N, C-alpha and C positions, 0 to 999 in steps of 0.2 A: 471367290478370291481373285485378286490380280486383274482389275479392270479400272478404267477411268471413265468419268462421265463427260459427255460432250453436249453441244447445243441440241435442242429439240429432242431431248431424251435419247440421243444416240449414246452408245457405249463403245469403248475401245478395249478389246480383250488383250491382256498382257501376258497370258500364259505361254504362248509359243511365238516364234518369229513371224508369223503371219500378221499379228497385230490387227486382227479383223475389226473394222468399223461396222457395227451392227445396229441397224435402225430398229425402232420398237416393233415387236412382233416377229422379228426375223432371228435366224440362227447364224452362227459363224460357219466357216469352211468345214469344221469338224462335224457339224450337224447335231451337236449335243449341247452347245452353250447358247442360250437364248436370252434375248433382251425382252424383259417383261416390264414395260412401263419405266424404262430407264435404269432397271436393276438387272445385272447379268446373273442368270441362274444356270446351274449345272443340272440339266434335265435328266441325266443318266445317273444321278447320285443313288447309290445302293442298288441300281438296276444291273443284275448279273445275267449275262447271256450264256455263259458256260462256266462250269466248275468241275474239278476232278482232283483226285490225289495222284500226282505224277511223280515219276523218277526225276530227281534233280537234273540228271543228264539230259532230259528232254527239253530243257529251257533254251539252249544247252548251257549248262555249267558243269565243267569237268574238274575244276579245282576248288569247288566249294561244297564241302560235305559230300564227297563222292559216295555213291551207293545208297544215299538216303532218299527219302521222299519229301514232297512239299505240296501243301494244299494250294491249288492253283485256281484263280478265278479271273474273269474278264468281263468287260461290258460291251458297249457298242460305240462306233464312231472312231474317226482317225483324222489327223491333221495332214496326212499325205495322201496321194492318190496313185499308188504304185500299180502299174499295169500288170504286174506279176503277182499281186497280193495272194498269199496262201490262205488267208482268213477273211476273204472279201465278204463272205456271207454275213459276218458280224461287224466288220470294219466299215463296209460301204452300203450295206442293206439295213433293214429294220426288223431284226428277228424278235421273237418273243423273249421276254426276260423274266427272271425271278427276283423278287426283292429280298436282298440279304443285307441287313444292317451291319455296321462295323462290329458291333458286339457279337452278332450271330456268326460273322466270318471268323472271328477269333475263336469263338466257341467250337465251330466246326473243325478248325485246325487242332485245337486242344483235344477234341473228341477222338481224332485219329491217333494221337499219342496214347490216350487212355485205352484204346482198343489194341494197343501193342504195335502199331505201325511206327517205323522210324521217321516220323514227320518232324522236320526241323522248323517249319513256319509257313509263311504265306508267300505266294508268288502272284504278282499282278501282271497278267499276261494275256495271250490270245488276241486281244485288241490293244490299242495304244493306251497304256496306263496314265500318261500325262494328260489325256483327255478325260480322265476320271480323277483329276487331281485332288479335289476336296475329299472325296471318298478314300482315296489311297492315303492321304495325309492323316485323316481321322483314324482309319483302321490301323495304319502302321504304328501310330503312337500307342494304341491299345495293345497291339501285338507285342511291341517292345516291352511294355509293362508286364505282359504275361510271360515273358521269357522266350518269345518266338522270334525267329529271324524274318526279315522282310527282303524280298527280291523283286526287282523290276526287270521285265523283258520289254525293251523299248526301242523305238526308232531314234531316240535321242534328240528329237526336234522340239526343244523347249528353251525358254529364255533362262538366263542365268539366275535371276533372283528367285523364281519359283524352284529351280533346281536346288539352289543352296539352302532354301528353307526346308526342303524335304530330306536332303541328304543325311542329316543327323539321325534319321530313323531307318535308313536303308543300309542293309548289310552287304548286298551284292547286286550287280546289274549285268545283264547281257545286252549290249548295245549293238544294233544293226548299223554298220557302216556299209551302205548299200552299193557304193561305188566310190571311186576317188577322183571323180571329175564333177564339176558343177553342172556341166552340160547334161550329164546323165540324170542328176537330181532334178533339173528343171524340166527336161523332156519326158522323163519316165516316171517321176514321182511327184511332180508339181511342188518341188521344194528346193532347198539350197544345201550345199555340202558344209560350209563353214560352221553353222550352228551345231551340227552333229559332232564335228571334231572338237569344238569348244566344250561340249558336254562331256566328252571323254576326258579331256584335259582337266576340267574342273572337278569331275567326280574322282579322278585318280588320286589316291591317297586318302580318300574319305571312306571308300568301301572297296570290296573286291569287284574287279571288272573283267569280263571276257567280251570279245568282239566276234560278231558273225558277219560274214560277207557271202551273199548268194551270188555265185558266179553264173552269169547269164550268157548264153552262147552269142558271141559277136557284139555284145553291148558293153561289158565291163571286164572281159576276161583276157585282155591282151597283156603281154608281159610287162610293158612299160608302166601301165596303170597299176598292176599288182606290185611291181617294184616300188612305186611311189607310196602305195599304202603301207608296205612293209617298212620302208625307210622311216615314214612318219611314226608308225607304231613302235618301232625300235627306239626312236627318240623319246617317246613317252615312257615306255617300260618294256624291255625285251622279255620280261617274265609274263607279260599279259597274254593269256591264251587267245589264239586266233582260230576261228572255225570257218573253213571254206565249205559252203553248203552247195549241194548239187541242185540245180534248177530243173523243174519239170513244168511243162505248159500248164498255166492256170489263169483264171480270170480273163483278162483281155490280151494276154500274150501267148502266142502259139509257136514260138521258136523251138527248135529241137532241144531235147535235154542236153545238159552239159556233158561233153565227152569225158570219159574217165581220164584220158590223157591230159586234158586241160587241168583237171583237179590235181593230178599227181605232179604236174609241172609247177603249179602254183604252190603246192605244199613244199616241194623241194626247194623252190626259190625262197620261200618265206623262212624255211629252217636255216638258211644261211645267216639270218640276223635275229630270229625269234626262237625262244627256247621251247615253246609248246605250240604246235600247229596240228590241227585236226581236219578231217574231212567228214562232213555230215551228209545224210541222205544217200549214202553209197556204201552200205555195209559190206559189200563184196570186196571193197578195197582194203578192208581191215586196217583202217587208219584212225581208230578212235582210242587206242590204248595210250596211256601216259608212260613215257620213257624218260629216264634221267638224261638231261642234256650233256652231262659230263661223261658217262660211261655207257649209256644205252640200256641199262638195266630196265626191264619192264616193272614199273612201280604200281600201276593200276591197269588191270586187264579188263577190257570191255568187249563184249560181243552183243550187239543190239543194246538193250537196256540192262543186260546182265553185267554187273560190275563186281570185280574182285580186287579189293585193296590189299596191297602187299604190306610188308613190315616197314612202314615209314612213320610210325607213331611219334618219333622225336623230330620229324620234319626234315630228316636227311636221308639221302640215298644209302641203302645198306651195302651197295656195291663199292662206292667210292667216297661216301661221306659228304657229297655236295648237298647244300641246302636246297630244298625243293619248295617252290612257291605253291602252297596248298593251305586251304582253310579246312580244318577238321574239328 
């Protein structure tokens, strides 16, 4: 899906902002979309590198069926080259895969429900789901027909037309906004910022969205940049949850882990304009519980992946009656 044909059997991929021109026999930047005789093929279709039944909070999604589980699966390949990638073994390498058809993926999720697990659906995660576009599209349609929810955990680096065609089948997204400067995206991720922001803006209103930003020591953790991120997000929707995640050295980046003080400052700054702000990868900071932005009542108590949902079945805070942004 989403490519045009050029001279001498070249093809131009239209899925993401790279718009790769791919000669015959070659693959695009993502390493999984290949030109075979003037036709673009998704070589990773139904090829699954990882799958598991995960807590929904692991995505992380804190305001979408809190305390539930979701059947998660991912493939190989990515359209960014983040030097700090946490899943580089499947995003940038060529691991072994298991073939799982769309029908089998839906059946696996349904099987979890039959076994008594509180599984709400399918999450396309671990690697970049937009580089698995055709498979996600086909699977999400089947999942929707089966009464399951569909979740994307994504870098948001996708063109608007493919995004809009997939959104009718997507119930929630966690979108990585990796930084708030184009320089960071170009130098550290081999990408651009604007398409990611556009993805958030287009998806908003079509499905539930939460944002994750990994704060990396000395690269994207200064107060001015965080303020710009918060101002933009508040302009889109101050109810949209923001997760600041703690960086640890991985892949090609060996900077020191994010100081706890940096994470706390970012959280406090963001809470001036956003209603729901969390800290991830730092359980000792105890900043993962959901509190009412009106009166401070603890609505959802979290410790690790243990989640206790309070009395908010009617969507309002039991302490002050304020409506809470939550999908249950």
